[in-house]
C-alpha positions in Angstrom: 122.6 120.3 101.8 122.7 116.8 102.7 120.9 114.2 100.0 118.0 111.5 100.4 117.4 108.8 98.8 114.1 108.6 96.6 112.6 105.6 97.2 114.3 102.6 95.7 114.7 104.6 92.6 118.4 104.7 93.1 117.9 108.7 92.8 119.5 111.1 95.3 117.4 114.4 95.9 117.4 117.1 98.2 115.4 117.6 101.4 113.6 120.9 99.7 112.0 120.0 96.2 111.4 123.2 94.4 107.9 123.4 93.5 106.9 125.3 90.5 102.7 126.2 91.2 103.7 129.5 91.6 106.0 130.2 88.3 102.2 131.2 86.3 99.7 133.7 86.4 98.7 132.0 89.3 101.6 133.2 91.2 104.4 134.8 89.7 104.4 135.3 85.7 107.7 137.2 85.0 110.2 135.0 83.2 112.7 136.9 84.1 111.7 136.5 88.1 111.5 132.6 87.6 114.7 132.1 85.8 116.5 133.7 88.5 114.5 131.9 91.2 115.7 128.9 89.7 119.3 129.7 89.1 119.1 130.6 93.3 117.9 127.3 94.1 119.8 124.8 91.8 123.3 126.7 93.6 121.6 126.3 96.9 122.0 122.8 96.4 118.4 121.8 95.3 118.4 119.4 93.0 114.6 118.2 92.3 112.1 120.2 90.6 108.2 119.4 90.6 105.6 120.9 88.4 102.0 119.8 87.1 100.5 120.2 83.4 97.0 121.6 85.4 99.5 124.2 87.1 98.4 126.8 83.9 101.8 128.4 82.1 104.2 125.9 84.8 105.5 124.0 82.5 106.1 126.1 79.6 108.0 129.0 81.9 109.9 126.1 84.1 111.2 124.5 80.7 112.4 128.2 79.6 113.9 128.6 82.9 115.8 125.0 82.6 117.4 125.5 79.1 120.8 124.4 79.4 120.3 123.3 82.8 118.4 120.4 82.4 120.7 117.3 83.3 121.2 119.1 86.7 117.9 118.7 88.1 115.6 115.9 88.8 112.3 116.8 86.9 108.9 115.6 88.2 105.5 116.6 86.6 101.9 114.9 87.1 99.0 114.1 85.1 95.5 113.5 85.8 93.6 117.0 86.4 90.9 118.2 84.4 92.4 120.1 81.9 89.4 122.1 79.6 86.2 121.0 78.8 86.9 117.9 77.4 85.5 114.8 79.5 88.7 112.8 78.3 91.4 115.4 79.2 91.8 114.1 82.5 92.2 110.5 84.9 94.5 107.6 84.4 93.0 106.3 80.9 95.7 104.7 78.3 94.6 107.7 75.8 94.9 110.7 77.7 98.0 109.9 79.6 100.0 109.0 75.9 98.3 112.6 75.0 99.7 114.2 78.5 103.3 112.7 78.7 103.8 113.8 75.1 102.4 117.8 75.8 104.8 118.1 79.1 107.7 117.1 77.3 107.2 119.5 74.6 106.3 122.0 77.0 109.2 121.5 79.1 111.8 121.4 76.6 112.9 118.0 77.5 113.1 114.0 76.1 112.3 112.5 79.5 110.8 113.2 82.7 112.6 111.6 86.0 109.3 111.1 87.3 105.9 111.3 86.1 102.8 111.7 88.8 99.4 110.5 89.1 98.6 113.5 90.5 94.8 112.1 91.9 93.4 108.6 91.6 90.9 107.8 89.0 88.1 105.7 90.4 86.6 105.6 87.0 89.8 103.9 85.3 91.0 100.4 86.5 94.6 100.9 87.8 95.8 98.0 85.6 94.8 99.7 82.8 96.5 103.4 84.2 99.7 101.0 85.6 100.0 99.3 82.1 100.2 103.0 80.0 102.6 104.2 82.3 105.0 100.5 82.3 105.2 101.5 77.8 106.2 105.0 79.2 108.9 103.7 81.4 110.4 100.9 78.9 110.5 103.8 76.0 112.7 105.6 77.8 110.2 109.3 78.2 109.9 108.3 82.1 111.9 107.3 84.4 109.9 106.3 86.8 106.1 106.8 88.3 104.4 108.1 91.2 101.4 109.0 93.0 99.8 111.8 95.0 97.2 111.7 97.5 96.4 108.4 96.8 94.7 106.8 100.1 96.7 103.6 101.3 94.3 101.4 100.9 94.8 102.3 96.7 98.7 102.5 97.1 98.6 98.8 98.2 95.9 97.9 95.7 98.4 99.3 93.0 101.1 97.3 94.3 99.5 94.0 94.3 98.4 94.5 90.5 101.8 95.8 89.1 103.4 92.8 91.1 101.0 90.3 89.9 100.9 91.7 86.7 104.7 92.5 85.8 104.3 96.3 85.7 105.9 99.4 86.7 105.3 99.8 90.3 104.6 103.2 91.7 107.8 104.3 93.1 106.3 107.5 95.2 103.6 109.1 97.1 102.9 112.7 97.4 100.6 113.3 100.5 100.0 116.2 102.2 101.4 116.7 105.7 102.5 119.8 107.5 101.6 120.6 111.6 98.4 121.2 111.7 97.8 118.0 109.6 100.0 114.8 110.6 97.0 112.0 109.5 99.4 110.5 107.3 101.2 109.0 109.9 98.4 106.4 110.6 98.8 104.8 107.2 99.7 106.4 103.9 103.4 106.6 105.7 103.9 102.8 106.8 102.5 101.4 103.9 105.0 104.1 102.0 108.1 102.8 103.7 106.7 99.0 103.6 107.1 99.1 100.3 110.2 101.5 100.0 108.3 104.6 98.1 109.8 108.1 98.4 107.6 110.5 100.1 107.4 114.2 99.4 105.5 116.6 100.7 103.2 118.9 99.4 101.7 122.2 101.1 103.8 121.6 104.3 102.7 125.3 105.1 99.4 124.1 105.1 98.7 126.5 102.3 100.0 130.0 104.2 98.6 129.1 107.7 102.2 128.4 109.0 103.6 131.4 107.8 102.5 133.6 110.8 100.6 135.7 108.0 97.1 134.3 109.3 96.6 135.2 112.9 93.5 135.6 115.1 91.9 138.6 113.9 93.4 139.5 110.9 91.4 139.8 107.3 93.5 138.4 104.3 92.7 138.8 100.6 93.4 134.3 101.0 90.9 134.1 103.8 88.3 135.0 101.6 88.6 133.1 99.0 86.8 129.3 98.5 89.9 127.8 97.7 91.6 128.8 101.1 88.3 128.0 103.0 90.9 126.5 105.8 92.3 129.6 106.6 89.1 130.8 107.9 88.9 127.1 110.4 89.2 128.5 114.0 90.4 125.1 115.3 93.4 126.1 112.8 94.1 129.4 114.0 93.9 128.1 117.9 96.8 125.7 117.0 98.8 128.6 114.9 98.4 130.6 118.2 99.9 127.8 120.2 103.1 127.2 117.9 103.7 130.9 117.4 105.2 131.4 120.5 106.9 127.9 120.6 108.6 128.8 117.7 109.5 132.0 119.4 110.8 130.6 122.5 113.3 128.1 119.7 114.6 131.0 118.2 113.2 130.2 114.8 110.1 131.6 113.0 107.0 129.3 112.7 107.9 129.2 109.0 111.5 127.5 109.6 109.3 125.7 112.7 107.1 123.8 110.1 109.4 122.8 107.5 112.1 121.3 110.3 109.3 119.2 111.5 107.9 117.7 108.2 112.1 117.1 106.5 112.5 115.5 110.1 109.9 112.4 109.6 112.2 109.5 109.2 109.4 108.7 106.5 109.6 111.8 104.4 112.0 111.9 101.3 111.5 115.7 100.7 109.4 118.8 101.8 108.1 121.0 98.3 108.5 124.7 99.0 106.4 126.9 96.4 107.9 130.6 96.3 106.7 133.5 94.9 109.4 135.7 95.0 113.1 135.8 95.5 112.6 137.0 99.3 110.4 134.2 100.6 112.9 131.6 98.4 116.0 132.5 100.3 113.8 132.5 103.5 112.7 129.1 103.1 116.2 128.1 102.2 117.2 129.2 105.4 114.8 126.6 107.3 117.3 123.7 105.8 119.9 123.9 108.4 117.4 123.8 111.6 117.4 120.8 113.6 114.4 120.2 115.8 115.3 118.8 119.4 113.2 116.1 121.1 111.6 118.2 123.8 110.7 120.7 120.7 109.0 117.5 119.2 107.1 116.9 122.6 105.8 120.1 122.7 104.3 119.6 119.1 102.7 116.4 119.8 101.0 117.9 123.0 99.1 119.9 120.5 98.5 118.2 117.3 99.0 114.0 118.6 100.8 112.1 116.3 98.8 110.6 113.3 95.5 113.4 113.9 94.8 116.8 112.3 93.5 119.9 113.3 90.1 121.2 111.4 89.6 121.2 108.1 92.0 119.1 106.5 94.1 119.5 103.3 93.0 116.5 101.8 92.1 117.2 97.6 90.1 113.7 97.0 88.3 111.6 98.5 86.4 107.8 97.4 83.7 109.4 95.7 80.7 108.0 97.7 77.6 106.2 96.7 74.2 107.8 97.0 72.0 106.7 99.9 68.2 106.0 99.6 66.6 108.3 102.5 65.7 105.1 104.3 69.8 104.1 104.4 70.5 107.9 104.9 69.3 107.8 108.3 70.3 104.6 109.7 74.0 105.6 108.7 73.8 108.6 110.4 72.3 106.7 113.7 74.7 104.2 113.1 77.3 106.9 113.3 76.4 108.4 115.9 75.9 105.0 117.8 72.5 105.7 119.0 69.7 103.1 119.7 70.0 100.3 117.4 71.6 101.7 114.8 71.2 98.7 111.8 67.8 97.7 112.7 64.7 99.6 110.1 61.2 98.8 110.4 59.2 97.3 107.7 55.9 98.0 106.3 53.4 95.2 107.1 52.1 94.2 103.5 49.9 90.8 102.4 51.6 87.5 102.7 52.8 86.1 99.6 52.5 82.3 100.0 55.3 81.6 97.0 57.4 84.5 98.1 57.3 82.7 101.8 58.9 79.5 100.5 61.2 81.5 99.0 62.6 83.1 101.3 62.5 80.0 103.9 64.1 77.8 101.9 66.5 81.0 100.6 65.5 80.9 97.0 66.4 84.9 96.1 63.7 85.3 92.9 63.2 89.3 93.8 65.3 92.5 94.0 63.3 92.5 97.6 64.2 89.1 98.8 67.9 90.1 98.1 67.7 93.5 100.4 66.3 91.3 102.9 68.8 88.0 103.4 71.5 88.3 101.3 73.6 89.5 103.9 72.3 87.2 106.1 73.1 84.3 104.2 76.4 85.0 103.8 77.5 85.5 107.5 79.4 83.6 109.6 77.1 83.5 112.5 74.1 83.0 110.1 76.2 79.9 109.0 76.7 78.9 113.0 72.9 79.6 113.7 71.9 77.2 110.9 74.2 74.9 112.3 72.4 75.3 115.3 75.7 76.5 117.1 76.1 79.3 119.4 76.6 82.9 118.4 79.8 85.0 119.9 77.8 86.3 122.7 76.1 82.9 124.0 72.8 83.6 122.5 70.9 80.9 120.6 69.2 83.0 118.2 70.0 86.3 115.7 67.2 87.9 116.1 68.0 88.0 119.7 71.5 89.5 119.2 71.1 93.1 119.5 70.4 95.5 122.6 72.0 97.0 125.4 72.5 93.4 127.5 73.9 91.7 124.2 77.8 91.0 125.0 78.3 91.3 121.1 76.5 94.5 121.1 79.7 96.6 119.8 80.2 94.0 116.7 79.0 94.5 113.5 76.8 91.3 113.2 74.0 89.5 111.0 71.4 91.1 113.1 73.0 94.5 112.7 73.3 94.7 109.3 69.6 93.4 108.3 68.6 97.0 107.8 70.9 98.0 105.3 71.0 96.5 101.4 73.7 95.8 99.8 74.0 98.8 98.0 73.4 101.0 101.0 76.5 99.0 102.9 78.3 100.1 99.8 77.5 103.3 100.6 80.3 104.5 103.0 83.0 106.4 102.1 86.3 106.5 102.8 85.8 109.4 105.1 82.3 107.8 106.4 84.5 104.3 107.6 86.9 106.1 109.3 84.6 108.4 111.6 83.1 105.1 112.0 85.8 103.0 113.0 87.3 106.1 114.8 84.1 104.7 117.9 84.5 102.0 120.2 83.0 99.6 117.5 86.3 97.6 117.3 86.5 93.8 117.6 89.0 91.8 119.3 90.4 88.7 118.6 91.4 86.2 121.5 93.2 83.1 121.0 94.8 81.3 123.3 99.0 80.7 123.0 99.7 78.0 125.6 99.4 77.6 128.7 102.1 79.0 130.1 101.3 82.0 127.6 99.0 85.0 127.8 96.5 85.2 125.0 97.4 86.5 121.6 95.3 89.9 120.7 94.8 90.9 117.3 92.8 94.3 116.5 90.1 93.6 113.5 88.6 96.1 111.5 85.4 95.5 109.7 84.9 97.1 106.4 82.0 97.3 103.5 83.6 95.9 100.7 81.6 95.2 96.8 79.5 92.6 96.5 79.4 90.4 99.4 79.6 89.7 103.0 81.3 92.3 105.3 84.7 91.2 105.0 87.1 91.2 108.0 90.7 92.5 107.5 93.1 94.9 109.7 95.2 97.7 109.3 95.4 99.7 105.7 95.7 96.1 103.4 91.9 95.9 102.7 91.3 96.0 99.1 91.2 93.0 97.1 93.6 90.2 96.4 94.5 90.4 100.1 91.4 89.4 102.0 89.8 85.9 102.6 85.7 85.2 102.6 84.7 84.2 105.8 82.0 81.4 105.4 81.1 78.7 108.0 84.3 79.4 110.2 86.5 82.6 109.9 89.3 82.7 107.4 90.8 86.1 108.0 94.3 88.1 106.8 95.9 89.0 110.6 98.9 91.5 110.5 99.7 94.8 111.9 100.5 97.5 109.5 104.3 98.4 109.9 107.6 98.1 108.0 108.4 94.7 108.6 105.0 93.1 108.2 104.6 90.2 105.5 101.5 89.4 103.9 100.3 85.8 104.1 96.8 84.4 103.1 96.2 80.8 104.1 92.7 79.2 104.0 91.3 78.4 106.8 93.6 79.5 108.9 95.4 82.9 109.5 99.3 83.4 110.2 100.2 85.9 112.9 103.1 87.6 112.1 104.6 90.3 114.1 107.1 92.5 113.7 110.9 91.7 114.0 111.2 94.6 116.8 110.4 93.8 119.9 109.7 97.1 121.0 107.7 97.8 118.0 105.6 94.5 119.7 105.3 96.1 123.1 104.2 99.7 121.4 101.1 97.6 119.7 100.7 95.1 122.8 100.5 97.9 125.1 97.5 99.7 123.0 95.1 96.2 124.0 96.6 94.5 127.1 97.4 94.8 130.3 101.1 95.4 131.8 101.8 91.8 132.7 100.4 90.7 129.4 102.5 92.5 127.3 105.6 90.3 127.5 103.9 87.2 126.8 102.8 88.5 124.0 105.9 89.5 122.8 107.2 85.9 123.7 104.6 84.6 121.7 104.3 87.1 118.8 108.3 86.6 117.6 107.4 82.8 116.3 105.2 82.3 113.4 102.0 80.1 114.3 99.4 78.7 112.7 95.8 79.0 114.3 92.6 77.8 114.1 89.3 80.7 113.9 86.1 79.6 115.2 83.7 81.9 116.3 83.8 81.2 119.6 87.3 83.0 119.8 85.3 86.5 118.9 85.0 88.3 121.9 82.9 92.4 122.5 86.0 94.3 123.0 85.8 96.4 125.8 89.6 96.4 125.4 89.4 100.2 123.5 89.4 101.4 119.8 93.0 101.1 118.2 
């Protein structure tokens, strides 16, 4: 078995990791059987074992099975899931982390963990608090390295940023879900993990059992009747499975081996977790380590489930908790996501004029919550600044009130008039999933900057995100968190980058430094999505260097270039 580096930790691990979730009453509670499976896995070359405090008796059974063989394996566990009824027995607080690690070490009968992972992000705890506690564990010797599980790419970037600037231990690994049916991590999570040198361990490579061949159309199993495995009833996923089964048969392998070989074949994947319940299942899973997939077979897989996409109900167990919307804001958001009519405009009830309030509104004196909701966004936007300075808007219209409707060239760009119907709280109510659904539609603007008389224009895709406490920030790619953004005031001041392992993050006040990846092939791939063929090479020639570019409002286009 060929071993792989676990990120930049210096640890070498096997391409398959033994997942111990089934070593409990949830799966197999026979201690003798667990002992035999652990011994069999180690003899087969597996040196990586993963468990968690939320897996019932798993840690205790695994601790007994590893007695006398602890130093032969890289042992990983997790914390943060709810344990019991005590509200403080969960999350990423220092109070719980210090208690949880002691309990885990006692159950596993060891004095240290090679890897300690945050099972799920904790939005109620400051990430600096979590990293500070984990740093103390690393420095005390109880933990060798720390990692995350199911953390969105944007939160990984934020955690790395905090660790760098506070001198704390940074997350070394990420454990996302990935399978033939769910390839969404290829868009952001894997590039970000590669950018920061993080090892990637995959959970659910068999899509909760859907890729074992046991779940077929017309068949009923006990798993499909449970709420926990509701995805097994998804007809769209079953359709995809029915296409993968003959594909695996043509290649001379089982569907299970095809699914596992596909996951560990990705260059961004370090190891895939296998969770056998019996010795027979373990032997079958171990046989997939010798399977290699041809380029033709990978192309046919891409035709069924394209890269970066998923089929049906995803295996995702964590989403950033959505904020509650008022009824009017929910209706506005629903219309915006559908792209129907005037999505961000709402009717206002007529009320008697208040002379004092009128003067305050006219001169920007925000004295009440109502006036804050009505004008705060407009006062903060760059195009509103342009309007106050009697400069034309990006679409050429002279008034922000006219900046709407199907005839407006900037109709696809979120502008001042567009967001006038949402209050600050309403704008913040977008969850990550809703943002992804919105950004998947052709609402993407593009920045066009002249690259010189003998070169074509540089086209950079720009995403809009609602962020706390202020205007609509402008960012690109996965990095849309604090510390990587510059406020737009008077003129555009942006951080422009592409999500790639070679990307460097820079910020220049009042300017944007455009730094492209070092590979020409990467540049051509990026340019090919936004430019016509004759403009690709000029783009590559320009982006190879570093350029400081003034960004003015007239550079914004309505972007009929298509969404990325």
